[in-house]
mmCIF file of the N, C-alpha and C atoms, coordinates in Angstrom:
data_MODEL
# 
_entry.id   MODEL 
# 
loop_
_atom_site.group_PDB 
_atom_site.id 
_atom_site.type_symbol 
_atom_site.label_atom_id 
_atom_site.label_alt_id 
_atom_site.label_comp_id 
_atom_site.label_asym_id 
_atom_site.label_entity_id 
_atom_site.label_seq_id 
_atom_site.pdbx_PDB_ins_code 
_atom_site.Cartn_x 
_atom_site.Cartn_y 
_atom_site.Cartn_z 
_atom_site.occupancy 
_atom_site.B_iso_or_equiv 
_atom_site.pdbx_formal_charge 
_atom_site.auth_seq_id 
_atom_site.auth_comp_id 
_atom_site.auth_asym_id 
_atom_site.auth_atom_id 
_atom_site.pdbx_PDB_model_num 
ATOM 1   N N  . MET A 1 1  ? 255.098 -87.164  -17.959 1.00 0.00 ? 1  MET A N  1 
ATOM 2   C CA . MET A 1 1  ? 255.114 -88.361  -18.777 1.00 0.00 ? 1  MET A CA 1 
ATOM 3   C C  . MET A 1 1  ? 254.847 -89.570  -17.876 1.00 0.00 ? 1  MET A C  1 
ATOM 4   N N  . TYR A 1 2  ? 253.988 -90.463  -18.343 1.00 0.00 ? 2  TYR A N  1 
ATOM 5   C CA . TYR A 1 2  ? 253.620 -91.656  -17.580 1.00 0.00 ? 2  TYR A CA 1 
ATOM 6   C C  . TYR A 1 2  ? 254.517 -92.829  -17.969 1.00 0.00 ? 2  TYR A C  1 
ATOM 7   N N  . ARG A 1 3  ? 254.803 -93.660  -16.987 1.00 0.00 ? 3  ARG A N  1 
ATOM 8   C CA . ARG A 1 3  ? 255.533 -94.906  -17.224 1.00 0.00 ? 3  ARG A CA 1 
ATOM 9   C C  . ARG A 1 3  ? 254.490 -95.995  -17.480 1.00 0.00 ? 3  ARG A C  1 
ATOM 10  N N  . ILE A 1 4  ? 254.675 -96.763  -18.545 1.00 0.00 ? 4  ILE A N  1 
ATOM 11  C CA . ILE A 1 4  ? 253.742 -97.822  -18.918 1.00 0.00 ? 4  ILE A CA 1 
ATOM 12  C C  . ILE A 1 4  ? 254.259 -99.149  -18.356 1.00 0.00 ? 4  ILE A C  1 
ATOM 13  N N  . VAL A 1 5  ? 253.385 -99.873  -17.649 1.00 0.00 ? 5  VAL A N  1 
ATOM 14  C CA . VAL A 1 5  ? 253.735 -101.179 -17.082 1.00 0.00 ? 5  VAL A CA 1 
ATOM 15  C C  . VAL A 1 5  ? 252.858 -102.237 -17.744 1.00 0.00 ? 5  VAL A C  1 
ATOM 16  N N  . THR A 1 6  ? 253.499 -103.245 -18.317 1.00 0.00 ? 6  THR A N  1 
ATOM 17  C CA . THR A 1 6  ? 252.782 -104.358 -18.947 1.00 0.00 ? 6  THR A CA 1 
ATOM 18  C C  . THR A 1 6  ? 253.369 -105.649 -18.397 1.00 0.00 ? 6  THR A C  1 
ATOM 19  N N  . ASP A 1 7  ? 252.749 -106.172 -17.345 1.00 0.00 ? 7  ASP A N  1 
ATOM 20  C CA . ASP A 1 7  ? 253.245 -107.432 -16.787 1.00 0.00 ? 7  ASP A CA 1 
ATOM 21  C C  . ASP A 1 7  ? 252.110 -108.444 -16.715 1.00 0.00 ? 7  ASP A C  1 
ATOM 22  N N  . GLY A 1 8  ? 252.360 -109.565 -16.091 1.00 0.00 ? 8  GLY A N  1 
ATOM 23  C CA . GLY A 1 8  ? 251.330 -110.607 -16.024 1.00 0.00 ? 8  GLY A CA 1 
ATOM 24  C C  . GLY A 1 8  ? 251.099 -111.230 -17.392 1.00 0.00 ? 8  GLY A C  1 
ATOM 25  N N  . VAL A 1 9  ? 249.844 -111.305 -17.811 1.00 0.00 ? 9  VAL A N  1 
ATOM 26  C CA . VAL A 1 9  ? 249.494 -111.933 -19.090 1.00 0.00 ? 9  VAL A CA 1 
ATOM 27  C C  . VAL A 1 9  ? 249.593 -110.967 -20.270 1.00 0.00 ? 9  VAL A C  1 
ATOM 28  N N  . ILE A 1 10 ? 249.819 -109.701 -19.997 1.00 0.00 ? 10 ILE A N  1 
ATOM 29  C CA . ILE A 1 10 ? 249.820 -108.695 -21.071 1.00 0.00 ? 10 ILE A CA 1 
ATOM 30  C C  . ILE A 1 10 ? 250.840 -109.008 -22.169 1.00 0.00 ? 10 ILE A C  1 
ATOM 31  N N  . PRO A 1 11 ? 252.080 -109.389 -21.846 1.00 0.00 ? 11 PRO A N  1 
ATOM 32  C CA . PRO A 1 11 ? 253.002 -109.719 -22.941 1.00 0.00 ? 11 PRO A CA 1 
ATOM 33  C C  . PRO A 1 11 ? 252.476 -110.835 -23.853 1.00 0.00 ? 11 PRO A C  1 
ATOM 34  N N  . HIS A 1 12 ? 251.745 -111.794 -23.289 1.00 0.00 ? 12 HIS A N  1 
ATOM 35  C CA . HIS A 1 12 ? 251.163 -112.869 -24.099 1.00 0.00 ? 12 HIS A CA 1 
ATOM 36  C C  . HIS A 1 12 ? 250.035 -112.331 -24.986 1.00 0.00 ? 12 HIS A C  1 
ATOM 37  N N  . GLN A 1 13 ? 249.247 -111.400 -24.448 1.00 0.00 ? 13 GLN A N  1 
ATOM 38  C CA . GLN A 1 13 ? 248.180 -110.793 -25.242 1.00 0.00 ? 13 GLN A CA 1 
ATOM 39  C C  . GLN A 1 13 ? 248.763 -109.980 -26.390 1.00 0.00 ? 13 GLN A C  1 
ATOM 40  N N  . ILE A 1 14 ? 249.846 -109.271 -26.130 1.00 0.00 ? 14 ILE A N  1 
ATOM 41  C CA . ILE A 1 14 ? 250.499 -108.478 -27.177 1.00 0.00 ? 14 ILE A CA 1 
ATOM 42  C C  . ILE A 1 14 ? 251.081 -109.404 -28.243 1.00 0.00 ? 14 ILE A C  1 
ATOM 43  N N  . ALA A 1 15 ? 251.712 -110.491 -27.814 1.00 0.00 ? 15 ALA A N  1 
ATOM 44  C CA . ALA A 1 15 ? 252.311 -111.434 -28.761 1.00 0.00 ? 15 ALA A CA 1 
ATOM 45  C C  . ALA A 1 15 ? 251.252 -112.077 -29.657 1.00 0.00 ? 15 ALA A C  1 
ATOM 46  N N  . ALA A 1 16 ? 250.033 -112.166 -29.177 1.00 0.00 ? 16 ALA A N  1 
ATOM 47  C CA . ALA A 1 16 ? 248.959 -112.778 -29.955 1.00 0.00 ? 16 ALA A CA 1 
ATOM 48  C C  . ALA A 1 16 ? 248.299 -111.809 -30.938 1.00 0.00 ? 16 ALA A C  1 
ATOM 49  N N  . LEU A 1 17 ? 248.646 -110.532 -30.869 1.00 0.00 ? 17 LEU A N  1 
ATOM 50  C CA . LEU A 1 17 ? 248.051 -109.565 -31.790 1.00 0.00 ? 17 LEU A CA 1 
ATOM 51  C C  . LEU A 1 17 ? 248.503 -109.856 -33.224 1.00 0.00 ? 17 LEU A C  1 
ATOM 52  N N  . PRO A 1 18 ? 247.608 -109.680 -34.185 1.00 0.00 ? 18 PRO A N  1 
ATOM 53  C CA . PRO A 1 18 ? 248.034 -109.821 -35.586 1.00 0.00 ? 18 PRO A CA 1 
ATOM 54  C C  . PRO A 1 18 ? 248.961 -108.665 -35.967 1.00 0.00 ? 18 PRO A C  1 
ATOM 55  N N  . GLY A 1 19 ? 249.761 -108.893 -36.963 1.00 0.00 ? 19 GLY A N  1 
ATOM 56  C CA . GLY A 1 19 ? 250.718 -107.875 -37.403 1.00 0.00 ? 19 GLY A CA 1 
ATOM 57  C C  . GLY A 1 19 ? 250.093 -106.523 -37.686 1.00 0.00 ? 19 GLY A C  1 
ATOM 58  N N  . VAL A 1 20 ? 248.891 -106.516 -38.253 1.00 0.00 ? 20 VAL A N  1 
ATOM 59  C CA . VAL A 1 20 ? 248.237 -105.248 -38.593 1.00 0.00 ? 20 VAL A CA 1 
ATOM 60  C C  . VAL A 1 20 ? 247.862 -104.447 -37.357 1.00 0.00 ? 20 VAL A C  1 
ATOM 61  N N  . ALA A 1 21 ? 247.810 -105.093 -36.200 1.00 0.00 ? 21 ALA A N  1 
ATOM 62  C CA . ALA A 1 21 ? 247.405 -104.402 -34.969 1.00 0.00 ? 21 ALA A CA 1 
ATOM 63  C C  . ALA A 1 21 ? 248.584 -103.790 -34.221 1.00 0.00 ? 21 ALA A C  1 
ATOM 64  N N  . LEU A 1 22 ? 249.785 -104.240 -34.510 1.00 0.00 ? 22 LEU A N  1 
ATOM 65  C CA . LEU A 1 22 ? 250.932 -103.819 -33.705 1.00 0.00 ? 22 LEU A CA 1 
ATOM 66  C C  . LEU A 1 22 ? 251.232 -102.325 -33.803 1.00 0.00 ? 22 LEU A C  1 
ATOM 67  N N  . ALA A 1 23 ? 251.125 -101.755 -34.979 1.00 0.00 ? 23 ALA A N  1 
ATOM 68  C CA . ALA A 1 23 ? 251.386 -100.316 -35.129 1.00 0.00 ? 23 ALA A CA 1 
ATOM 69  C C  . ALA A 1 23 ? 250.368 -99.503  -34.344 1.00 0.00 ? 23 ALA A C  1 
ATOM 70  N N  . GLY A 1 24 ? 249.099 -99.889  -34.419 1.00 0.00 ? 24 GLY A N  1 
ATOM 71  C CA . GLY A 1 24 ? 248.064 -99.191  -33.651 1.00 0.00 ? 24 GLY A CA 1 
ATOM 72  C C  . GLY A 1 24 ? 248.272 -99.322  -32.162 1.00 0.00 ? 24 GLY A C  1 
ATOM 73  N N  . TYR A 1 25 ? 248.687 -100.507 -31.713 1.00 0.00 ? 25 TYR A N  1 
ATOM 74  C CA . TYR A 1 25 ? 248.963 -100.703 -30.291 1.00 0.00 ? 25 TYR A CA 1 
ATOM 75  C C  . TYR A 1 25 ? 250.137 -99.823  -29.849 1.00 0.00 ? 25 TYR A C  1 
ATOM 76  N N  . ALA A 1 26 ? 251.183 -99.780  -30.655 1.00 0.00 ? 26 ALA A N  1 
ATOM 77  C CA . ALA A 1 26 ? 252.347 -98.946  -30.331 1.00 0.00 ? 26 ALA A CA 1 
ATOM 78  C C  . ALA A 1 26 ? 251.954 -97.468  -30.258 1.00 0.00 ? 26 ALA A C  1 
ATOM 79  N N  . GLN A 1 27 ? 251.110 -97.013  -31.167 1.00 0.00 ? 27 GLN A N  1 
ATOM 80  C CA . GLN A 1 27 ? 250.642 -95.626  -31.128 1.00 0.00 ? 27 GLN A CA 1 
ATOM 81  C C  . GLN A 1 27 ? 249.821 -95.355  -29.874 1.00 0.00 ? 27 GLN A C  1 
ATOM 82  N N  . THR A 1 28 ? 249.029 -96.327  -29.477 1.00 0.00 ? 28 THR A N  1 
ATOM 83  C CA . THR A 1 28 ? 248.218 -96.180  -28.266 1.00 0.00 ? 28 THR A CA 1 
ATOM 84  C C  . THR A 1 28 ? 249.112 -96.030  -27.037 1.00 0.00 ? 28 THR A C  1 
ATOM 85  N N  . LEU A 1 29 ? 250.172 -96.812  -26.953 1.00 0.00 ? 29 LEU A N  1 
ATOM 86  C CA . LEU A 1 29 ? 251.106 -96.679  -25.834 1.00 0.00 ? 29 LEU A CA 1 
ATOM 87  C C  . LEU A 1 29 ? 251.757 -95.296  -25.823 1.00 0.00 ? 29 LEU A C  1 
ATOM 88  N N  . ALA A 1 30 ? 252.080 -94.783  -26.997 1.00 0.00 ? 30 ALA A N  1 
ATOM 89  C CA . ALA A 1 30 ? 252.673 -93.442  -27.073 1.00 0.00 ? 30 ALA A CA 1 
ATOM 90  C C  . ALA A 1 30 ? 251.698 -92.396  -26.550 1.00 0.00 ? 30 ALA A C  1 
ATOM 91  N N  . VAL A 1 31 ? 250.424 -92.552  -26.867 1.00 0.00 ? 31 VAL A N  1 
ATOM 92  C CA . VAL A 1 31 ? 249.398 -91.633  -26.348 1.00 0.00 ? 31 VAL A CA 1 
ATOM 93  C C  . VAL A 1 31 ? 249.312 -91.751  -24.828 1.00 0.00 ? 31 VAL A C  1 
ATOM 94  N N  . LEU A 1 32 ? 249.287 -92.977  -24.325 1.00 0.00 ? 32 LEU A N  1 
ATOM 95  C CA . LEU A 1 32 ? 249.163 -93.188  -22.881 1.00 0.00 ? 32 LEU A CA 1 
ATOM 96  C C  . LEU A 1 32 ? 250.331 -92.583  -22.116 1.00 0.00 ? 32 LEU A C  1 
ATOM 97  N N  . GLU A 1 33 ? 251.519 -92.613  -22.698 1.00 0.00 ? 33 GLU A N  1 
ATOM 98  C CA . GLU A 1 33 ? 252.686 -92.009  -22.031 1.00 0.00 ? 33 GLU A CA 1 
ATOM 99  C C  . GLU A 1 33 ? 252.481 -90.524  -21.807 1.00 0.00 ? 33 GLU A C  1 
ATOM 100 N N  . LEU A 1 34 ? 251.770 -89.874  -22.701 1.00 0.00 ? 34 LEU A N  1 
ATOM 101 C CA . LEU A 1 34 ? 251.623 -88.418  -22.635 1.00 0.00 ? 34 LEU A CA 1 
ATOM 102 C C  . LEU A 1 34 ? 250.304 -87.964  -22.022 1.00 0.00 ? 34 LEU A C  1 
ATOM 103 N N  . VAL A 1 35 ? 249.214 -88.590  -22.418 1.00 0.00 ? 35 VAL A N  1 
ATOM 104 C CA . VAL A 1 35 ? 247.882 -88.121  -22.008 1.00 0.00 ? 35 VAL A CA 1 
ATOM 105 C C  . VAL A 1 35 ? 246.989 -89.306  -21.637 1.00 0.00 ? 35 VAL A C  1 
ATOM 106 N N  . ALA A 1 36 ? 247.341 -89.981  -20.572 1.00 0.00 ? 36 ALA A N  1 
ATOM 107 C CA . ALA A 1 36 ? 246.623 -91.192  -20.170 1.00 0.00 ? 36 ALA A CA 1 
ATOM 108 C C  . ALA A 1 36 ? 245.142 -90.937  -19.905 1.00 0.00 ? 36 ALA A C  1 
ATOM 109 N N  . TRP A 1 37 ? 244.807 -89.747  -19.480 1.00 0.00 ? 37 TRP A N  1 
ATOM 110 C CA . TRP A 1 37 ? 243.413 -89.448  -19.144 1.00 0.00 ? 37 TRP A CA 1 
ATOM 111 C C  . TRP A 1 37 ? 242.545 -89.260  -20.387 1.00 0.00 ? 37 TRP A C  1 
ATOM 112 N N  . ASN A 1 38 ? 243.114 -89.332  -21.596 1.00 0.00 ? 38 ASN A N  1 
ATOM 113 C CA . ASN A 1 38 ? 242.316 -89.175  -22.810 1.00 0.00 ? 38 ASN A CA 1 
ATOM 114 C C  . ASN A 1 38 ? 241.403 -90.365  -23.089 1.00 0.00 ? 38 ASN A C  1 
ATOM 115 N N  . GLY A 1 39 ? 241.680 -91.511  -22.487 1.00 0.00 ? 39 GLY A N  1 
ATOM 116 C CA . GLY A 1 39 ? 240.808 -92.666  -22.666 1.00 0.00 ? 39 GLY A CA 1 
ATOM 117 C C  . GLY A 1 39 ? 239.477 -92.448  -21.968 1.00 0.00 ? 39 GLY A C  1 
ATOM 118 N N  . ASP A 1 40 ? 238.489 -93.204  -22.388 1.00 0.00 ? 40 ASP A N  1 
ATOM 119 C CA . ASP A 1 40 ? 237.173 -93.127  -21.765 1.00 0.00 ? 40 ASP A CA 1 
ATOM 120 C C  . ASP A 1 40 ? 237.155 -93.950  -20.483 1.00 0.00 ? 40 ASP A C  1 
ATOM 121 N N  . PRO A 1 41 ? 236.396 -93.502  -19.490 1.00 0.00 ? 41 PRO A N  1 
ATOM 122 C CA . PRO A 1 41 ? 236.283 -94.317  -18.275 1.00 0.00 ? 41 PRO A CA 1 
ATOM 123 C C  . PRO A 1 41 ? 235.577 -95.635  -18.602 1.00 0.00 ? 41 PRO A C  1 
ATOM 124 N N  . ILE A 1 42 ? 236.020 -96.701  -18.006 1.00 0.00 ? 42 ILE A N  1 
ATOM 125 C CA . ILE A 1 42 ? 235.395 -98.000  -18.263 1.00 0.00 ? 42 ILE A CA 1 
ATOM 126 C C  . ILE A 1 42 ? 233.985 -98.033  -17.687 1.00 0.00 ? 42 ILE A C  1 
ATOM 127 N N  . ASN A 1 43 ? 233.759 -97.244  -16.659 1.00 0.00 ? 43 ASN A N  1 
ATOM 128 C CA . ASN A 1 43 ? 232.441 -97.160  -16.018 1.00 0.00 ? 43 ASN A CA 1 
ATOM 129 C C  . ASN A 1 43 ? 231.892 -95.755  -16.247 1.00 0.00 ? 43 ASN A C  1 
ATOM 130 N N  . ALA A 1 44 ? 230.892 -95.649  -17.084 1.00 0.00 ? 44 ALA A N  1 
ATOM 131 C CA . ALA A 1 44 ? 230.315 -94.335  -17.404 1.00 0.00 ? 44 ALA A CA 1 
ATOM 132 C C  . ALA A 1 44 ? 229.734 -93.633  -16.185 1.00 0.00 ? 44 ALA A C  1 
ATOM 133 N N  . ASP A 1 45 ? 229.367 -94.409  -15.154 1.00 0.00 ? 45 ASP A N  1 
ATOM 134 C CA . ASP A 1 45 ? 228.836 -93.824  -13.931 1.00 0.00 ? 45 ASP A CA 1 
ATOM 135 C C  . ASP A 1 45 ? 229.929 -93.211  -13.054 1.00 0.00 ? 45 ASP A C  1 
ATOM 136 N N  . ASN A 1 46 ? 231.190 -93.447  -13.413 1.00 0.00 ? 46 ASN A N  1 
ATOM 137 C CA . ASN A 1 46 ? 232.323 -92.896  -12.671 1.00 0.00 ? 46 ASN A CA 1 
ATOM 138 C C  . ASN A 1 46 ? 233.273 -92.233  -13.663 1.00 0.00 ? 46 ASN A C  1 
ATOM 139 N N  . PRO A 1 47 ? 232.891 -91.065  -14.205 1.00 0.00 ? 47 PRO A N  1 
ATOM 140 C CA . PRO A 1 47 ? 233.690 -90.442  -15.268 1.00 0.00 ? 47 PRO A CA 1 
ATOM 141 C C  . PRO A 1 47 ? 235.096 -90.014  -14.839 1.00 0.00 ? 47 PRO A C  1 
ATOM 142 N N  . ALA A 1 48 ? 235.339 -89.904  -13.543 1.00 0.00 ? 48 ALA A N  1 
ATOM 143 C CA . ALA A 1 48 ? 236.674 -89.531  -13.067 1.00 0.00 ? 48 ALA A CA 1 
ATOM 144 C C  . ALA A 1 48 ? 237.492 -90.751  -12.656 1.00 0.00 ? 48 ALA A C  1 
ATOM 145 N N  . GLY A 1 49 ? 236.969 -91.945  -12.936 1.00 0.00 ? 49 GLY A N  1 
ATOM 146 C CA . GLY A 1 49 ? 237.631 -93.177  -12.516 1.00 0.00 ? 49 GLY A CA 1 
ATOM 147 C C  . GLY A 1 49 ? 238.985 -93.388  -13.171 1.00 0.00 ? 49 GLY A C  1 
ATOM 148 N N  . ASN A 1 50 ? 239.830 -94.119  -12.470 1.00 0.00 ? 50 ASN A N  1 
ATOM 149 C CA . ASN A 1 50 ? 241.198 -94.362  -12.938 1.00 0.00 ? 50 ASN A CA 1 
ATOM 150 C C  . ASN A 1 50 ? 241.304 -95.519  -13.920 1.00 0.00 ? 50 ASN A C  1 
ATOM 151 N N  . VAL A 1 51 ? 240.266 -96.334  -14.051 1.00 0.00 ? 51 VAL A N  1 
ATOM 152 C CA . VAL A 1 51 ? 240.300 -97.427  -15.022 1.00 0.00 ? 51 VAL A CA 1 
ATOM 153 C C  . VAL A 1 51 ? 239.696 -96.899  -16.315 1.00 0.00 ? 51 VAL A C  1 
ATOM 154 N N  . ARG A 1 52 ? 240.479 -96.973  -17.377 1.00 0.00 ? 52 ARG A N  1 
ATOM 155 C CA . ARG A 1 52 ? 240.111 -96.358  -18.654 1.00 0.00 ? 52 ARG A CA 1 
ATOM 156 C C  . ARG A 1 52 ? 240.256 -97.339  -19.799 1.00 0.00 ? 52 ARG A C  1 
ATOM 157 N N  . VAL A 1 53 ? 239.664 -96.990  -20.912 1.00 0.00 ? 53 VAL A N  1 
ATOM 158 C CA . VAL A 1 53 ? 239.778 -97.802  -22.119 1.00 0.00 ? 53 VAL A CA 1 
ATOM 159 C C  . VAL A 1 53 ? 240.100 -96.874  -23.296 1.00 0.00 ? 53 VAL A C  1 
ATOM 160 N N  . LEU A 1 54 ? 241.008 -97.341  -24.144 1.00 0.00 ? 54 LEU A N  1 
ATOM 161 C CA . LEU A 1 54 ? 241.395 -96.569  -25.321 1.00 0.00 ? 54 LEU A CA 1 
ATOM 162 C C  . LEU A 1 54 ? 241.432 -97.524  -26.516 1.00 0.00 ? 54 LEU A C  1 
ATOM 163 N N  . PRO A 1 55 ? 240.633 -97.246  -27.545 1.00 0.00 ? 55 PRO A N  1 
ATOM 164 C CA . PRO A 1 55 ? 240.616 -98.132  -28.720 1.00 0.00 ? 55 PRO A CA 1 
ATOM 165 C C  . PRO A 1 55 ? 241.863 -97.935  -29.581 1.00 0.00 ? 55 PRO A C  1 
ATOM 166 N N  . PHE A 1 56 ? 242.185 -98.968  -30.358 1.00 0.00 ? 56 PHE A N  1 
ATOM 167 C CA . PHE A 1 56 ? 243.250 -98.850  -31.355 1.00 0.00 ? 56 PHE A CA 1 
ATOM 168 C C  . PHE A 1 56 ? 242.900 -99.735  -32.540 1.00 0.00 ? 56 PHE A C  1 
ATOM 169 N N  . GLY A 1 57 ? 243.403 -99.350  -33.690 1.00 0.00 ? 57 GLY A N  1 
ATOM 170 C CA . GLY A 1 57 ? 243.087 -100.093 -34.903 1.00 0.00 ? 57 GLY A CA 1 
ATOM 171 C C  . GLY A 1 57 ? 241.586 -100.109 -35.141 1.00 0.00 ? 57 GLY A C  1 
ATOM 172 N N  . ASP A 1 58 ? 241.142 -101.091 -35.895 1.00 0.00 ? 58 ASP A N  1 
ATOM 173 C CA . ASP A 1 58 ? 239.713 -101.199 -36.211 1.00 0.00 ? 58 ASP A CA 1 
ATOM 174 C C  . ASP A 1 58 ? 238.910 -101.799 -35.071 1.00 0.00 ? 58 ASP A C  1 
ATOM 175 N N  . VAL A 1 59 ? 239.491 -102.778 -34.370 1.00 0.00 ? 59 VAL A N  1 
ATOM 176 C CA . VAL A 1 59 ? 238.708 -103.496 -33.360 1.00 0.00 ? 59 VAL A CA 1 
ATOM 177 C C  . VAL A 1 59 ? 239.509 -103.820 -32.098 1.00 0.00 ? 59 VAL A C  1 
ATOM 178 N N  . GLY A 1 60 ? 240.513 -103.033 -31.802 1.00 0.00 ? 60 GLY A N  1 
ATOM 179 C CA . GLY A 1 60 ? 241.326 -103.282 -30.615 1.00 0.00 ? 60 GLY A CA 1 
ATOM 180 C C  . GLY A 1 60 ? 241.027 -102.297 -29.504 1.00 0.00 ? 60 GLY A C  1 
ATOM 181 N N  . MET A 1 61 ? 241.362 -102.714 -28.279 1.00 0.00 ? 61 MET A N  1 
ATOM 182 C CA . MET A 1 61 ? 241.253 -101.784 -27.163 1.00 0.00 ? 61 MET A CA 1 
ATOM 183 C C  . MET A 1 61 ? 242.238 -102.170 -26.074 1.00 0.00 ? 61 MET A C  1 
ATOM 184 N N  . VAL A 1 62 ? 242.678 -101.132 -25.382 1.00 0.00 ? 62 VAL A N  1 
ATOM 185 C CA . VAL A 1 62 ? 243.555 -101.300 -24.233 1.00 0.00 ? 62 VAL A CA 1 
ATOM 186 C C  . VAL A 1 62 ? 242.778 -100.830 -23.013 1.00 0.00 ? 62 VAL A C  1 
ATOM 187 N N  . ILE A 1 63 ? 242.709 -101.682 -22.011 1.00 0.00 ? 63 ILE A N  1 
ATOM 188 C CA . ILE A 1 63 ? 242.109 -101.311 -20.730 1.00 0.00 ? 63 ILE A CA 1 
ATOM 189 C C  . ILE A 1 63 ? 243.265 -101.095 -19.767 1.00 0.00 ? 63 ILE A C  1 
ATOM 190 N N  . TYR A 1 64 ? 243.225 -99.997  -19.047 1.00 0.00 ? 64 TYR A N  1 
ATOM 191 C CA . TYR A 1 64 ? 244.374 -99.638  -18.220 1.00 0.00 ? 64 TYR A CA 1 
ATOM 192 C C  . TYR A 1 64 ? 243.957 -98.897  -16.961 1.00 0.00 ? 64 TYR A C  1 
ATOM 193 N N  . LEU A 1 65 ? 244.861 -98.900  -16.001 1.00 0.00 ? 65 LEU A N  1 
ATOM 194 C CA . LEU A 1 65 ? 244.672 -98.242  -14.712 1.00 0.00 ? 65 LEU A CA 1 
ATOM 195 C C  . LEU A 1 65 ? 245.695 -97.134  -14.583 1.00 0.00 ? 65 LEU A C  1 
ATOM 196 N N  . ILE A 1 66 ? 245.239 -95.942  -14.245 1.00 0.00 ? 66 ILE A N  1 
ATOM 197 C CA . ILE A 1 66 ? 246.148 -94.808  -14.052 1.00 0.00 ? 66 ILE A CA 1 
ATOM 198 C C  . ILE A 1 66 ? 246.455 -94.676  -12.553 1.00 0.00 ? 66 ILE A C  1 
ATOM 199 N N  . LEU A 1 67 ? 247.735 -94.698  -12.227 1.00 0.00 ? 67 LEU A N  1 
ATOM 200 C CA . LEU A 1 67 ? 248.197 -94.436  -10.862 1.00 0.00 ? 67 LEU A CA 1 
ATOM 201 C C  . LEU A 1 67 ? 248.870 -93.069  -10.890 1.00 0.00 ? 67 LEU A C  1 
ATOM 202 N N  . GLU A 1 68 ? 248.057 -92.048  -10.742 1.00 0.00 ? 68 GLU A N  1 
ATOM 203 C CA . GLU A 1 68 ? 248.511 -90.666  -10.930 1.00 0.00 ? 68 GLU A CA 1 
ATOM 204 C C  . GLU A 1 68 ? 249.661 -90.303  -10.002 1.00 0.00 ? 68 GLU A C  1 
ATOM 205 N N  . ASP A 1 69 ? 249.587 -90.703  -8.738  1.00 0.00 ? 69 ASP A N  1 
ATOM 206 C CA . ASP A 1 69 ? 250.626 -90.328  -7.777  1.00 0.00 ? 69 ASP A CA 1 
ATOM 207 C C  . ASP A 1 69 ? 251.994 -90.905  -8.149  1.00 0.00 ? 69 ASP A C  1 
ATOM 208 N N  . GLN A 1 70 ? 251.998 -91.961  -8.962  1.00 0.00 ? 70 GLN A N  1 
ATOM 209 C CA . GLN A 1 70 ? 253.247 -92.574  -9.417  1.00 0.00 ? 70 GLN A CA 1 
ATOM 210 C C  . GLN A 1 70 ? 253.573 -92.243  -10.878 1.00 0.00 ? 70 GLN A C  1 
ATOM 211 N N  . GLN A 1 71 ? 252.693 -91.461  -11.513 1.00 0.00 ? 71 GLN A N  1 
ATOM 212 C CA . GLN A 1 71 ? 252.834 -91.184  -12.944 1.00 0.00 ? 71 GLN A CA 1 
ATOM 213 C C  . GLN A 1 71 ? 253.024 -92.483  -13.714 1.00 0.00 ? 71 GLN A C  1 
ATOM 214 N N  . ARG A 1 72 ? 252.129 -93.433  -13.438 1.00 0.00 ? 72 ARG A N  1 
ATOM 215 C CA . ARG A 1 72 ? 252.237 -94.788  -13.969 1.00 0.00 ? 72 ARG A CA 1 
ATOM 216 C C  . ARG A 1 72 ? 250.904 -95.225  -14.564 1.00 0.00 ? 72 ARG A C  1 
ATOM 217 N N  . VAL A 1 73 ? 250.986 -95.974  -15.656 1.00 0.00 ? 73 VAL A N  1 
ATOM 218 C CA . VAL A 1 73 ? 249.822 -96.590  -16.295 1.00 0.00 ? 73 VAL A CA 1 
ATOM 219 C C  . VAL A 1 73 ? 250.076 -98.093  -16.325 1.00 0.00 ? 73 VAL A C  1 
ATOM 220 N N  . ASP A 1 74 ? 249.191 -98.844  -15.687 1.00 0.00 ? 74 ASP A N  1 
ATOM 221 C CA . ASP A 1 74 ? 249.262 -100.305 -15.734 1.00 0.00 ? 74 ASP A CA 1 
ATOM 222 C C  . ASP A 1 74 ? 248.281 -100.808 -16.780 1.00 0.00 ? 74 ASP A C  1 
ATOM 223 N N  . VAL A 1 75 ? 248.788 -101.471 -17.800 1.00 0.00 ? 75 VAL A N  1 
ATOM 224 C CA . VAL A 1 75 ? 247.922 -102.069 -18.805 1.00 0.00 ? 75 VAL A CA 1 
ATOM 225 C C  . VAL A 1 75 ? 247.296 -103.318 -18.168 1.00 0.00 ? 75 VAL A C  1 
ATOM 226 N N  . VAL A 1 76 ? 245.967 -103.357 -18.153 1.00 0.00 ? 76 VAL A N  1 
ATOM 227 C CA . VAL A 1 76 ? 245.232 -104.440 -17.518 1.00 0.00 ? 76 VAL A CA 1 
ATOM 228 C C  . VAL A 1 76 ? 244.850 -105.505 -18.530 1.00 0.00 ? 76 VAL A C  1 
ATOM 229 N N  . GLU A 1 77 ? 244.485 -105.083 -19.746 1.00 0.00 ? 77 GLU A N  1 
ATOM 230 C CA . GLU A 1 77 ? 244.091 -106.033 -20.769 1.00 0.00 ? 77 GLU A CA 1 
ATOM 231 C C  . GLU A 1 77 ? 244.247 -105.413 -22.150 1.00 0.00 ? 77 GLU A C  1 
ATOM 232 N N  . VAL A 1 78 ? 244.657 -106.242 -23.104 1.00 0.00 ? 78 VAL A N  1 
ATOM 233 C CA . VAL A 1 78 ? 244.745 -105.852 -24.507 1.00 0.00 ? 78 VAL A CA 1 
ATOM 234 C C  . VAL A 1 78 ? 243.809 -106.784 -25.266 1.00 0.00 ? 78 VAL A C  1 
ATOM 235 N N  . ILE A 1 79 ? 242.835 -106.205 -25.957 1.00 0.00 ? 79 ILE A N  1 
ATOM 236 C CA . ILE A 1 79 ? 241.811 -106.990 -26.639 1.00 0.00 ? 79 ILE A CA 1 
ATOM 237 C C  . ILE A 1 79 ? 241.858 -106.674 -28.134 1.00 0.00 ? 79 ILE A C  1 
ATOM 238 N N  . TRP A 1 80 ? 241.754 -107.714 -28.929 1.00 0.00 ? 80 TRP A N  1 
ATOM 239 C CA . TRP A 1 80 ? 241.655 -107.538 -30.381 1.00 0.00 ? 80 TRP A CA 1 
ATOM 240 C C  . TRP A 1 80 ? 240.551 -108.459 -30.886 1.00 0.00 ? 80 TRP A C  1 
ATOM 241 N N  . GLY A 1 81 ? 239.573 -107.898 -31.546 1.00 0.00 ? 81 GLY A N  1 
ATOM 242 C CA . GLY A 1 81 ? 238.501 -108.700 -32.118 1.00 0.00 ? 81 GLY A CA 1 
ATOM 243 C C  . GLY A 1 81 ? 238.717 -108.842 -33.615 1.00 0.00 ? 81 GLY A C  1 
ATOM 244 N N  . SER A 1 82 ? 238.049 -109.786 -34.184 1.00 0.00 ? 82 SER A N  1 
ATOM 245 C CA . SER A 1 82 ? 238.214 -109.961 -35.639 1.00 0.00 ? 82 SER A CA 1 
ATOM 246 C C  . SER A 1 82 ? 236.918 -109.736 -36.367 1.00 0.00 ? 82 SER A C  1 
# 
């Protein structure tokens, strides 16, 4: 199981999400805790890369870094489009 870290500006990005996005974001975190590698690599030229992206809701995405040796996922950015 991975530990999820959301520091820096991430709490502000989460607070800015519309109500309809919060359930999808919460589900995405639950997925990341169990299977962080299920996200797509942010760089298609580096399919084994540790920086990944996982969509949520209709137009949201979480960009994150996997630190495998620490069993940790650092959320880098939370994006919601309208």
